[in-house]
PDB file of N, CA, C and O in Angstrom:
ATOM      1  N   MET A   1     -16.392 -25.162  16.869  1.00  0.00           N
ATOM      2  CA  MET A   1     -15.861 -23.890  17.290  1.00  0.00           C
ATOM      3  C   MET A   1     -15.672 -23.014  16.051  1.00  0.00           C
ATOM      4  O   MET A   1     -15.099 -23.479  15.065  1.00  0.00           O
ATOM      5  N   PRO A   2     -16.139 -21.747  16.071  1.00  0.00           N
ATOM      6  CA  PRO A   2     -16.003 -20.891  14.898  1.00  0.00           C
ATOM      7  C   PRO A   2     -14.547 -20.522  14.655  1.00  0.00           C
ATOM      8  O   PRO A   2     -13.746 -20.410  15.583  1.00  0.00           O
ATOM      9  N   ALA A   3     -14.233 -20.337  13.377  1.00  0.00           N
ATOM     10  CA  ALA A   3     -12.869 -19.959  13.000  1.00  0.00           C
ATOM     11  C   ALA A   3     -12.590 -18.538  13.465  1.00  0.00           C
ATOM     12  O   ALA A   3     -13.486 -17.694  13.501  1.00  0.00           O
ATOM     13  N   LYS A   4     -11.340 -18.288  13.820  1.00  0.00           N
ATOM     14  CA  LYS A   4     -10.949 -16.946  14.234  1.00  0.00           C
ATOM     15  C   LYS A   4     -11.006 -16.005  13.039  1.00  0.00           C
ATOM     16  O   LYS A   4     -10.569 -16.345  11.940  1.00  0.00           O
ATOM     17  N   ALA A   5     -11.548 -14.826  13.273  1.00  0.00           N
ATOM     18  CA  ALA A   5     -11.546 -13.815  12.217  1.00  0.00           C
ATOM     19  C   ALA A   5     -10.144 -13.240  12.118  1.00  0.00           C
ATOM     20  O   ALA A   5      -9.511 -12.942  13.131  1.00  0.00           O
ATOM     21  N   SER A   6      -9.665 -13.087  10.896  1.00  0.00           N
ATOM     22  CA  SER A   6      -8.333 -12.524  10.729  1.00  0.00           C
ATOM     23  C   SER A   6      -8.392 -11.031  11.028  1.00  0.00           C
ATOM     24  O   SER A   6      -9.403 -10.381  10.762  1.00  0.00           O
ATOM     25  N   PRO A   7      -7.323 -10.493  11.573  1.00  0.00           N
ATOM     26  CA  PRO A   7      -7.315  -9.064  11.889  1.00  0.00           C
ATOM     27  C   PRO A   7      -7.426  -8.248  10.614  1.00  0.00           C
ATOM     28  O   PRO A   7      -6.983  -8.695   9.557  1.00  0.00           O
ATOM     29  N   PRO A   8      -8.011  -7.058  10.694  1.00  0.00           N
ATOM     30  CA  PRO A   8      -8.131  -6.236   9.485  1.00  0.00           C
ATOM     31  C   PRO A   8      -6.762  -5.860   8.946  1.00  0.00           C
ATOM     32  O   PRO A   8      -5.800  -5.699   9.697  1.00  0.00           O
ATOM     33  N   GLU A   9      -6.694  -5.724   7.635  1.00  0.00           N
ATOM     34  CA  GLU A   9      -5.421  -5.334   7.022  1.00  0.00           C
ATOM     35  C   GLU A   9      -5.084  -3.911   7.424  1.00  0.00           C
ATOM     36  O   GLU A   9      -5.972  -3.062   7.511  1.00  0.00           O
ATOM     37  N   PRO A  10      -3.822  -3.646   7.667  1.00  0.00           N
ATOM     38  CA  PRO A  10      -3.436  -2.278   8.031  1.00  0.00           C
ATOM     39  C   PRO A  10      -3.572  -1.336   6.837  1.00  0.00           C
ATOM     40  O   PRO A  10      -3.538  -1.768   5.684  1.00  0.00           O
ATOM     41  N   SER A  11      -3.723  -0.065   7.124  1.00  0.00           N
ATOM     42  CA  SER A  11      -3.726   0.936   6.056  1.00  0.00           C
ATOM     43  C   SER A  11      -2.332   0.967   5.433  1.00  0.00           C
ATOM     44  O   SER A  11      -1.386   0.395   5.973  1.00  0.00           O
ATOM     45  N   ILE A  12      -2.221   1.634   4.307  1.00  0.00           N
ATOM     46  CA  ILE A  12      -0.911   1.746   3.659  1.00  0.00           C
ATOM     47  C   ILE A  12       0.077   2.450   4.594  1.00  0.00           C
ATOM     48  O   ILE A  12       1.237   2.053   4.698  1.00  0.00           O
ATOM     49  N   GLU A  13      -0.391   3.481   5.262  1.00  0.00           N
ATOM     50  CA  GLU A  13       0.492   4.219   6.165  1.00  0.00           C
ATOM     51  C   GLU A  13       0.966   3.333   7.323  1.00  0.00           C
ATOM     52  O   GLU A  13       2.142   3.356   7.687  1.00  0.00           O
ATOM     53  N   GLU A  14       0.051   2.559   7.891  1.00  0.00           N
ATOM     54  CA  GLU A  14       0.419   1.648   8.974  1.00  0.00           C
ATOM     55  C   GLU A  14       1.378   0.567   8.482  1.00  0.00           C
ATOM     56  O   GLU A  14       2.333   0.209   9.172  1.00  0.00           O
ATOM     57  N   ALA A  15       1.113   0.056   7.287  1.00  0.00           N
ATOM     58  CA  ALA A  15       1.976  -0.985   6.723  1.00  0.00           C
ATOM     59  C   ALA A  15       3.383  -0.448   6.483  1.00  0.00           C
ATOM     60  O   ALA A  15       4.366  -1.126   6.779  1.00  0.00           O
ATOM     61  N   LEU A  16       3.481   0.765   5.949  1.00  0.00           N
ATOM     62  CA  LEU A  16       4.806   1.350   5.698  1.00  0.00           C
ATOM     63  C   LEU A  16       5.571   1.576   7.001  1.00  0.00           C
ATOM     64  O   LEU A  16       6.780   1.352   7.059  1.00  0.00           O
ATOM     65  N   GLU A  17       4.872   2.016   8.039  1.00  0.00           N
ATOM     66  CA  GLU A  17       5.525   2.190   9.342  1.00  0.00           C
ATOM     67  C   GLU A  17       6.048   0.850   9.861  1.00  0.00           C
ATOM     68  O   GLU A  17       7.158   0.770  10.388  1.00  0.00           O
ATOM     69  N   ARG A  18       5.235  -0.204   9.705  1.00  0.00           N
ATOM     70  CA  ARG A  18       5.651  -1.529  10.166  1.00  0.00           C
ATOM     71  C   ARG A  18       6.843  -2.035   9.356  1.00  0.00           C
ATOM     72  O   ARG A  18       7.773  -2.617   9.915  1.00  0.00           O
ATOM     73  N   ILE A  19       6.816  -1.816   8.045  1.00  0.00           N
ATOM     74  CA  ILE A  19       7.937  -2.234   7.192  1.00  0.00           C
ATOM     75  C   ILE A  19       9.218  -1.523   7.635  1.00  0.00           C
ATOM     76  O   ILE A  19      10.273  -2.148   7.739  1.00  0.00           O
ATOM     77  N   GLU A  20       9.125  -0.221   7.895  1.00  0.00           N
ATOM     78  CA  GLU A  20      10.296   0.527   8.353  1.00  0.00           C
ATOM     79  C   GLU A  20      10.820  -0.037   9.671  1.00  0.00           C
ATOM     80  O   GLU A  20      12.030  -0.143   9.871  1.00  0.00           O
ATOM     81  N   SER A  21       9.907  -0.395  10.564  1.00  0.00           N
ATOM     82  CA  SER A  21      10.295  -0.977  11.843  1.00  0.00           C
ATOM     83  C   SER A  21      10.990  -2.326  11.645  1.00  0.00           C
ATOM     84  O   SER A  21      11.996  -2.611  12.295  1.00  0.00           O
ATOM     85  N   LEU A  22      10.455  -3.146  10.752  1.00  0.00           N
ATOM     86  CA  LEU A  22      11.052  -4.446  10.472  1.00  0.00           C
ATOM     87  C   LEU A  22      12.460  -4.285   9.911  1.00  0.00           C
ATOM     88  O   LEU A  22      13.379  -5.004  10.303  1.00  0.00           O
ATOM     89  N   VAL A  23      12.620  -3.346   8.999  1.00  0.00           N
ATOM     90  CA  VAL A  23      13.932  -3.116   8.385  1.00  0.00           C
ATOM     91  C   VAL A  23      14.938  -2.655   9.442  1.00  0.00           C
ATOM     92  O   VAL A  23      16.071  -3.134   9.482  1.00  0.00           O
ATOM     93  N   ARG A  24      14.510  -1.717  10.299  1.00  0.00           N
ATOM     94  CA  ARG A  24      15.417  -1.249  11.372  1.00  0.00           C
ATOM     95  C   ARG A  24      15.857  -2.411  12.249  1.00  0.00           C
ATOM     96  O   ARG A  24      17.035  -2.546  12.578  1.00  0.00           O
ATOM     97  N   ASP A  25      14.889  -3.253  12.626  1.00  0.00           N
ATOM     98  CA  ASP A  25      15.213  -4.406  13.479  1.00  0.00           C
ATOM     99  C   ASP A  25      16.212  -5.336  12.801  1.00  0.00           C
ATOM    100  O   ASP A  25      17.146  -5.821  13.439  1.00  0.00           O
ATOM    101  N   MET A  26      16.017  -5.581  11.520  1.00  0.00           N
ATOM    102  CA  MET A  26      16.907  -6.498  10.810  1.00  0.00           C
ATOM    103  C   MET A  26      18.282  -5.883  10.593  1.00  0.00           C
ATOM    104  O   MET A  26      19.289  -6.590  10.624  1.00  0.00           O
ATOM    105  N   GLU A  27      18.333  -4.566  10.373  1.00  0.00           N
ATOM    106  CA  GLU A  27      19.616  -3.912  10.137  1.00  0.00           C
ATOM    107  C   GLU A  27      20.494  -3.869  11.384  1.00  0.00           C
ATOM    108  O   GLU A  27      21.717  -3.775  11.280  1.00  0.00           O
ATOM    109  N   GLU A  28      19.878  -3.938  12.559  1.00  0.00           N
ATOM    110  CA  GLU A  28      20.665  -3.912  13.793  1.00  0.00           C
ATOM    111  C   GLU A  28      21.575  -5.133  13.912  1.00  0.00           C
ATOM    112  O   GLU A  28      22.606  -5.072  14.580  1.00  0.00           O
ATOM    113  N   GLY A  29      21.205  -6.231  13.276  1.00  0.00           N
ATOM    114  CA  GLY A  29      22.047  -7.418  13.272  1.00  0.00           C
ATOM    115  C   GLY A  29      22.051  -8.201  14.571  1.00  0.00           C
ATOM    116  O   GLY A  29      22.965  -8.990  14.809  1.00  0.00           O
ATOM    117  N   ARG A  30      21.062  -8.004  15.407  1.00  0.00           N
ATOM    118  CA  ARG A  30      21.033  -8.690  16.701  1.00  0.00           C
ATOM    119  C   ARG A  30      20.011  -9.821  16.751  1.00  0.00           C
ATOM    120  O   ARG A  30      19.880 -10.495  17.772  1.00  0.00           O
ATOM    121  N   LEU A  31      19.301 -10.026  15.674  1.00  0.00           N
ATOM    122  CA  LEU A  31      18.257 -11.055  15.648  1.00  0.00           C
ATOM    123  C   LEU A  31      18.811 -12.380  15.150  1.00  0.00           C
ATOM    124  O   LEU A  31      19.702 -12.408  14.301  1.00  0.00           O
ATOM    125  N   PRO A  32      18.279 -13.485  15.682  1.00  0.00           N
ATOM    126  CA  PRO A  32      18.676 -14.790  15.135  1.00  0.00           C
ATOM    127  C   PRO A  32      18.110 -14.943  13.715  1.00  0.00           C
ATOM    128  O   PRO A  32      17.127 -14.299  13.346  1.00  0.00           O
ATOM    129  N   LEU A  33      18.743 -15.790  12.952  1.00  0.00           N
ATOM    130  CA  LEU A  33      18.375 -15.984  11.552  1.00  0.00           C
ATOM    131  C   LEU A  33      16.892 -16.289  11.380  1.00  0.00           C
ATOM    132  O   LEU A  33      16.246 -15.726  10.496  1.00  0.00           O
ATOM    133  N   GLU A  34      16.351 -17.156  12.199  1.00  0.00           N
ATOM    134  CA  GLU A  34      14.940 -17.532  12.065  1.00  0.00           C
ATOM    135  C   GLU A  34      14.029 -16.316  12.245  1.00  0.00           C
ATOM    136  O   GLU A  34      13.026 -16.184  11.543  1.00  0.00           O
ATOM    137  N   GLU A  35      14.366 -15.447  13.163  1.00  0.00           N
ATOM    138  CA  GLU A  35      13.566 -14.236  13.393  1.00  0.00           C
ATOM    139  C   GLU A  35      13.690 -13.273  12.218  1.00  0.00           C
ATOM    140  O   GLU A  35      12.716 -12.622  11.838  1.00  0.00           O
ATOM    141  N   ILE A  36      14.874 -13.184  11.648  1.00  0.00           N
ATOM    142  CA  ILE A  36      15.067 -12.334  10.465  1.00  0.00           C
ATOM    143  C   ILE A  36      14.198 -12.847   9.317  1.00  0.00           C
ATOM    144  O   ILE A  36      13.559 -12.061   8.616  1.00  0.00           O
ATOM    145  N   ILE A  37      14.179 -14.144   9.132  1.00  0.00           N
ATOM    146  CA  ILE A  37      13.361 -14.731   8.063  1.00  0.00           C
ATOM    147  C   ILE A  37      11.885 -14.450   8.309  1.00  0.00           C
ATOM    148  O   ILE A  37      11.154 -14.107   7.379  1.00  0.00           O
ATOM    149  N   ASN A  38      11.441 -14.591   9.557  1.00  0.00           N
ATOM    150  CA  ASN A  38      10.034 -14.310   9.881  1.00  0.00           C
ATOM    151  C   ASN A  38       9.675 -12.854   9.614  1.00  0.00           C
ATOM    152  O   ASN A  38       8.600 -12.563   9.090  1.00  0.00           O
ATOM    153  N   ARG A  39      10.561 -11.951   9.968  1.00  0.00           N
ATOM    154  CA  ARG A  39      10.295 -10.531   9.737  1.00  0.00           C
ATOM    155  C   ARG A  39      10.347 -10.194   8.251  1.00  0.00           C
ATOM    156  O   ARG A  39       9.569  -9.373   7.765  1.00  0.00           O
ATOM    157  N   PHE A  40      11.254 -10.822   7.544  1.00  0.00           N
ATOM    158  CA  PHE A  40      11.312 -10.614   6.092  1.00  0.00           C
ATOM    159  C   PHE A  40      10.005 -11.080   5.446  1.00  0.00           C
ATOM    160  O   PHE A  40       9.462 -10.409   4.569  1.00  0.00           O
ATOM    161  N   GLU A  41       9.515 -12.223   5.886  1.00  0.00           N
ATOM    162  CA  GLU A  41       8.261 -12.757   5.356  1.00  0.00           C
ATOM    163  C   GLU A  41       7.099 -11.811   5.657  1.00  0.00           C
ATOM    164  O   GLU A  41       6.261 -11.566   4.789  1.00  0.00           O
ATOM    165  N   GLU A  42       7.041 -11.282   6.873  1.00  0.00           N
ATOM    166  CA  GLU A  42       5.995 -10.325   7.226  1.00  0.00           C
ATOM    167  C   GLU A  42       6.095  -9.075   6.360  1.00  0.00           C
ATOM    168  O   GLU A  42       5.084  -8.569   5.872  1.00  0.00           O
ATOM    169  N   GLY A  43       7.311  -8.581   6.172  1.00  0.00           N
ATOM    170  CA  GLY A  43       7.518  -7.396   5.343  1.00  0.00           C
ATOM    171  C   GLY A  43       7.098  -7.627   3.898  1.00  0.00           C
ATOM    172  O   GLY A  43       6.491  -6.755   3.276  1.00  0.00           O
ATOM    173  N   ALA A  44       7.420  -8.795   3.369  1.00  0.00           N
ATOM    174  CA  ALA A  44       7.042  -9.109   1.986  1.00  0.00           C
ATOM    175  C   ALA A  44       5.522  -9.132   1.836  1.00  0.00           C
ATOM    176  O   ALA A  44       4.991  -8.667   0.828  1.00  0.00           O
ATOM    177  N   ALA A  45       4.829  -9.667   2.826  1.00  0.00           N
ATOM    178  CA  ALA A  45       3.361  -9.693   2.781  1.00  0.00           C
ATOM    179  C   ALA A  45       2.797  -8.274   2.859  1.00  0.00           C
ATOM    180  O   ALA A  45       1.817  -7.955   2.187  1.00  0.00           O
ATOM    181  N   LEU A  46       3.412  -7.431   3.673  1.00  0.00           N
ATOM    182  CA  LEU A  46       2.959  -6.043   3.775  1.00  0.00           C
ATOM    183  C   LEU A  46       3.192  -5.283   2.468  1.00  0.00           C
ATOM    184  O   LEU A  46       2.347  -4.493   2.046  1.00  0.00           O
ATOM    185  N   VAL A  47       4.332  -5.522   1.835  1.00  0.00           N
ATOM    186  CA  VAL A  47       4.625  -4.877   0.549  1.00  0.00           C
ATOM    187  C   VAL A  47       3.584  -5.302  -0.490  1.00  0.00           C
ATOM    188  O   VAL A  47       3.081  -4.467  -1.242  1.00  0.00           O
ATOM    189  N   LYS A  48       3.268  -6.576  -0.531  1.00  0.00           N
ATOM    190  CA  LYS A  48       2.271  -7.076  -1.488  1.00  0.00           C
ATOM    191  C   LYS A  48       0.916  -6.420  -1.238  1.00  0.00           C
ATOM    192  O   LYS A  48       0.227  -6.031  -2.180  1.00  0.00           O
ATOM    193  N   SER A  49       0.540  -6.301   0.019  1.00  0.00           N
ATOM    194  CA  SER A  49      -0.722  -5.657   0.375  1.00  0.00           C
ATOM    195  C   SER A  49      -0.737  -4.197  -0.085  1.00  0.00           C
ATOM    196  O   SER A  49      -1.738  -3.725  -0.624  1.00  0.00           O
ATOM    197  N   CYS A  50       0.368  -3.488   0.126  1.00  0.00           N
ATOM    198  CA  CYS A  50       0.463  -2.092  -0.304  1.00  0.00           C
ATOM    199  C   CYS A  50       0.364  -1.975  -1.822  1.00  0.00           C
ATOM    200  O   CYS A  50      -0.300  -1.078  -2.341  1.00  0.00           O
ATOM    201  N   GLN A  51       1.024  -2.882  -2.524  1.00  0.00           N
ATOM    202  CA  GLN A  51       0.975  -2.850  -3.990  1.00  0.00           C
ATOM    203  C   GLN A  51      -0.456  -3.055  -4.490  1.00  0.00           C
ATOM    204  O   GLN A  51      -0.889  -2.394  -5.434  1.00  0.00           O
ATOM    205  N   GLN A  52      -1.181  -3.964  -3.858  1.00  0.00           N
ATOM    206  CA  GLN A  52      -2.564  -4.216  -4.252  1.00  0.00           C
ATOM    207  C   GLN A  52      -3.438  -2.992  -3.982  1.00  0.00           C
ATOM    208  O   GLN A  52      -4.264  -2.623  -4.816  1.00  0.00           O
ATOM    209  N   LYS A  53      -3.258  -2.367  -2.826  1.00  0.00           N
ATOM    210  CA  LYS A  53      -4.050  -1.181  -2.493  1.00  0.00           C
ATOM    211  C   LYS A  53      -3.737  -0.027  -3.429  1.00  0.00           C
ATOM    212  O   LYS A  53      -4.637   0.715  -3.823  1.00  0.00           O
ATOM    213  N   LEU A  54      -2.466   0.130  -3.790  1.00  0.00           N
ATOM    214  CA  LEU A  54      -2.092   1.191  -4.722  1.00  0.00           C
ATOM    215  C   LEU A  54      -2.675   0.931  -6.108  1.00  0.00           C
ATOM    216  O   LEU A  54      -3.102   1.870  -6.780  1.00  0.00           O
ATOM    217  N   ALA A  55      -2.699  -0.320  -6.544  1.00  0.00           N
ATOM    218  CA  ALA A  55      -3.286  -0.659  -7.842  1.00  0.00           C
ATOM    219  C   ALA A  55      -4.783  -0.356  -7.828  1.00  0.00           C
ATOM    220  O   ALA A  55      -5.321   0.155  -8.810  1.00  0.00           O
ATOM    221  N   GLN A  56      -5.461  -0.670  -6.716  1.00  0.00           N
ATOM    222  CA  GLN A  56      -6.891  -0.371  -6.606  1.00  0.00           C
ATOM    223  C   GLN A  56      -7.129   1.137  -6.631  1.00  0.00           C
ATOM    224  O   GLN A  56      -8.073   1.607  -7.267  1.00  0.00           O
ATOM    225  N   ALA A  57      -6.287   1.884  -5.951  1.00  0.00           N
ATOM    226  CA  ALA A  57      -6.419   3.341  -5.936  1.00  0.00           C
ATOM    227  C   ALA A  57      -6.211   3.912  -7.334  1.00  0.00           C
ATOM    228  O   ALA A  57      -6.923   4.826  -7.751  1.00  0.00           O
ATOM    229  N   GLU A  58      -5.228   3.368  -8.056  1.00  0.00           N
ATOM    230  CA  GLU A  58      -4.964   3.827  -9.420  1.00  0.00           C
ATOM    231  C   GLU A  58      -6.176   3.572 -10.319  1.00  0.00           C
ATOM    232  O   GLU A  58      -6.535   4.425 -11.131  1.00  0.00           O
ATOM    233  N   GLU A  59      -6.803   2.410 -10.178  1.00  0.00           N
ATOM    234  CA  GLU A  59      -7.988   2.105 -10.975  1.00  0.00           C
ATOM    235  C   GLU A  59      -9.137   3.055 -10.645  1.00  0.00           C
ATOM    236  O   GLU A  59      -9.841   3.520 -11.542  1.00  0.00           O
ATOM    237  N   ARG A  60      -9.323   3.340  -9.363  1.00  0.00           N
ATOM    238  CA  ARG A  60     -10.368   4.288  -8.962  1.00  0.00           C
ATOM    239  C   ARG A  60     -10.125   5.658  -9.570  1.00  0.00           C
ATOM    240  O   ARG A  60     -11.057   6.305 -10.046  1.00  0.00           O
ATOM    241  N   ILE A  61      -8.862   6.105  -9.555  1.00  0.00           N
ATOM    242  CA  ILE A  61      -8.528   7.410 -10.121  1.00  0.00           C
ATOM    243  C   ILE A  61      -8.800   7.424 -11.618  1.00  0.00           C
ATOM    244  O   ILE A  61      -9.315   8.411 -12.143  1.00  0.00           O
ATOM    245  N   LYS A  62      -8.460   6.339 -12.311  1.00  0.00           N
ATOM    246  CA  LYS A  62      -8.732   6.258 -13.755  1.00  0.00           C
ATOM    247  C   LYS A  62     -10.226   6.373 -14.022  1.00  0.00           C
ATOM    248  O   LYS A  62     -10.639   7.064 -14.953  1.00  0.00           O
ATOM    249  N   ILE A  63     -11.036   5.702 -13.214  1.00  0.00           N
ATOM    250  CA  ILE A  63     -12.493   5.753 -13.383  1.00  0.00           C
ATOM    251  C   ILE A  63     -13.004   7.162 -13.119  1.00  0.00           C
ATOM    252  O   ILE A  63     -13.837   7.674 -13.868  1.00  0.00           O
ATOM    253  N   ILE A  64     -12.511   7.785 -12.064  1.00  0.00           N
ATOM    254  CA  ILE A  64     -12.938   9.151 -11.739  1.00  0.00           C
ATOM    255  C   ILE A  64     -12.589  10.093 -12.874  1.00  0.00           C
ATOM    256  O   ILE A  64     -13.417  10.907 -13.285  1.00  0.00           O
ATOM    257  N   LEU A  65     -11.357   9.991 -13.390  1.00  0.00           N
ATOM    258  CA  LEU A  65     -10.944  10.864 -14.493  1.00  0.00           C
ATOM    259  C   LEU A  65     -11.768  10.607 -15.750  1.00  0.00           C
ATOM    260  O   LEU A  65     -12.163  11.546 -16.441  1.00  0.00           O
ATOM    261  N   LYS A  66     -12.025   9.336 -16.046  1.00  0.00           N
ATOM    262  CA  LYS A  66     -12.815   8.998 -17.222  1.00  0.00           C
ATOM    263  C   LYS A  66     -14.223   9.572 -17.105  1.00  0.00           C
ATOM    264  O   LYS A  66     -14.762  10.104 -18.076  1.00  0.00           O
ATOM    265  N   ASN A  67     -14.817   9.464 -15.920  1.00  0.00           N
ATOM    266  CA  ASN A  67     -16.183   9.959 -15.710  1.00  0.00           C
ATOM    267  C   ASN A  67     -16.255  11.471 -15.661  1.00  0.00           C
ATOM    268  O   ASN A  67     -17.338  12.040 -15.804  1.00  0.00           O
ATOM    269  N   SER A  68     -15.134  12.132 -15.463  1.00  0.00           N
ATOM    270  CA  SER A  68     -15.154  13.589 -15.355  1.00  0.00           C
ATOM    271  C   SER A  68     -14.763  14.286 -16.654  1.00  0.00           C
ATOM    272  O   SER A  68     -14.745  15.516 -16.708  1.00  0.00           O
ATOM    273  N   GLU A  69     -14.452  13.529 -17.696  1.00  0.00           N
ATOM    274  CA  GLU A  69     -14.075  14.134 -18.973  1.00  0.00           C
ATOM    275  C   GLU A  69     -15.284  14.801 -19.603  1.00  0.00           C
ATOM    276  O   GLU A  69     -16.427  14.397 -19.384  1.00  0.00           O
ATOM    277  N   GLY A  70     -15.010  15.813 -20.377  1.00  0.00           N
ATOM    278  CA  GLY A  70     -16.081  16.504 -21.065  1.00  0.00           C
ATOM    279  C   GLY A  70     -15.801  17.988 -21.103  1.00  0.00           C
ATOM    280  O   GLY A  70     -14.723  18.432 -20.710  1.00  0.00           O
ATOM    281  N   PRO A  71     -16.786  18.776 -21.586  1.00  0.00           N
ATOM    282  CA  PRO A  71     -16.569  20.216 -21.733  1.00  0.00           C
ATOM    283  C   PRO A  71     -16.185  20.900 -20.419  1.00  0.00           C
ATOM    284  O   PRO A  71     -15.406  21.854 -20.428  1.00  0.00           O
ATOM    285  N   GLN A  72     -16.710  20.435 -19.313  1.00  0.00           N
ATOM    286  CA  GLN A  72     -16.400  21.049 -18.028  1.00  0.00           C
ATOM    287  C   GLN A  72     -15.566  20.133 -17.142  1.00  0.00           C
ATOM    288  O   GLN A  72     -15.343  20.449 -15.974  1.00  0.00           O
ATOM    289  N   GLY A  73     -15.099  19.001 -17.673  1.00  0.00           N
ATOM    290  CA  GLY A  73     -14.410  17.995 -16.865  1.00  0.00           C
ATOM    291  C   GLY A  73     -12.949  18.304 -16.634  1.00  0.00           C
ATOM    292  O   GLY A  73     -12.441  19.340 -17.061  1.00  0.00           O
ATOM    293  N   LEU A  74     -12.291  17.404 -15.963  1.00  0.00           N
ATOM    294  CA  LEU A  74     -10.887  17.575 -15.626  1.00  0.00           C
ATOM    295  C   LEU A  74      -9.982  17.507 -16.846  1.00  0.00           C
ATOM    296  O   LEU A  74      -8.852  17.991 -16.795  1.00  0.00           O
ATOM    297  N   ALA A  75     -10.448  16.920 -17.936  1.00  0.00           N
ATOM    298  CA  ALA A  75      -9.609  16.806 -19.132  1.00  0.00           C
ATOM    299  C   ALA A  75      -9.238  18.195 -19.653  1.00  0.00           C
ATOM    300  O   ALA A  75      -8.182  18.365 -20.262  1.00  0.00           O
ATOM    301  N   ASP A  76     -10.104  19.193 -19.416  1.00  0.00           N
ATOM    302  CA  ASP A  76      -9.846  20.539 -19.891  1.00  0.00           C
ATOM    303  C   ASP A  76      -9.166  21.402 -18.844  1.00  0.00           C
ATOM    304  O   ASP A  76      -8.838  22.558 -19.113  1.00  0.00           O
ATOM    305  N   PHE A  77      -8.955  20.867 -17.677  1.00  0.00           N
ATOM    306  CA  PHE A  77      -8.419  21.635 -16.560  1.00  0.00           C
ATOM    307  C   PHE A  77      -7.028  22.189 -16.856  1.00  0.00           C
ATOM    308  O   PHE A  77      -6.727  23.321 -16.477  1.00  0.00           O
ATOM    309  N   ASP A  78      -6.184  21.420 -17.520  1.00  0.00           N
ATOM    310  CA  ASP A  78      -4.818  21.829 -17.768  1.00  0.00           C
ATOM    311  C   ASP A  78      -4.636  22.603 -19.082  1.00  0.00           C
ATOM    312  O   ASP A  78      -3.507  22.830 -19.518  1.00  0.00           O
ATOM    313  N   ALA A  79      -5.721  22.998 -19.697  1.00  0.00           N
ATOM    314  CA  ALA A  79      -5.616  23.732 -20.956  1.00  0.00           C
ATOM    315  C   ALA A  79      -4.869  25.044 -20.706  1.00  0.00           C
ATOM    316  O   ALA A  79      -5.134  25.724 -19.714  1.00  0.00           O
ATOM    317  N   PRO A  80      -3.949  25.402 -21.583  1.00  0.00           N
ATOM    318  CA  PRO A  80      -3.180  26.647 -21.382  1.00  0.00           C
ATOM    319  C   PRO A  80      -4.093  27.865 -21.464  1.00  0.00           C
ATOM    320  O   PRO A  80      -5.025  27.912 -22.266  1.00  0.00           O
ATOM    321  N   GLU A  81      -3.802  28.844 -20.617  1.00  0.00           N
ATOM    322  CA  GLU A  81      -4.577  30.093 -20.628  1.00  0.00           C
ATOM    323  C   GLU A  81      -4.036  30.972 -21.724  1.00  0.00           C
ATOM    324  O   GLU A  81      -2.837  30.991 -21.998  1.00  0.00           O
ATOM    325  N   GLU A  82      -4.942  31.705 -22.350  1.00  0.00           N
ATOM    326  CA  GLU A  82      -4.510  32.625 -23.432  1.00  0.00           C
ATOM    327  C   GLU A  82      -4.666  34.037 -23.007  1.00  0.00           C
ATOM    328  O   GLU A  82      -4.359  34.950 -23.773  1.00  0.00           O
TER     329      GLU A  82
END
């Protein structure tokens, strides 16, 4: 039997919405301890995923900026006007 494909990772926006939902649920204080631990674990995994995506985005931006440097590149964009 083939292995189940894991669901696609949520976008950063979706992950943040889910994290906010998890926090609200835990703050209400109506969940049993085991459920709180499960939600905390899910939230921690979502935070890690967001951190990885943000690091990848930062690297892409660095590459874009590096490739755009030059006489007409973004490096000169902020030069003061005279």
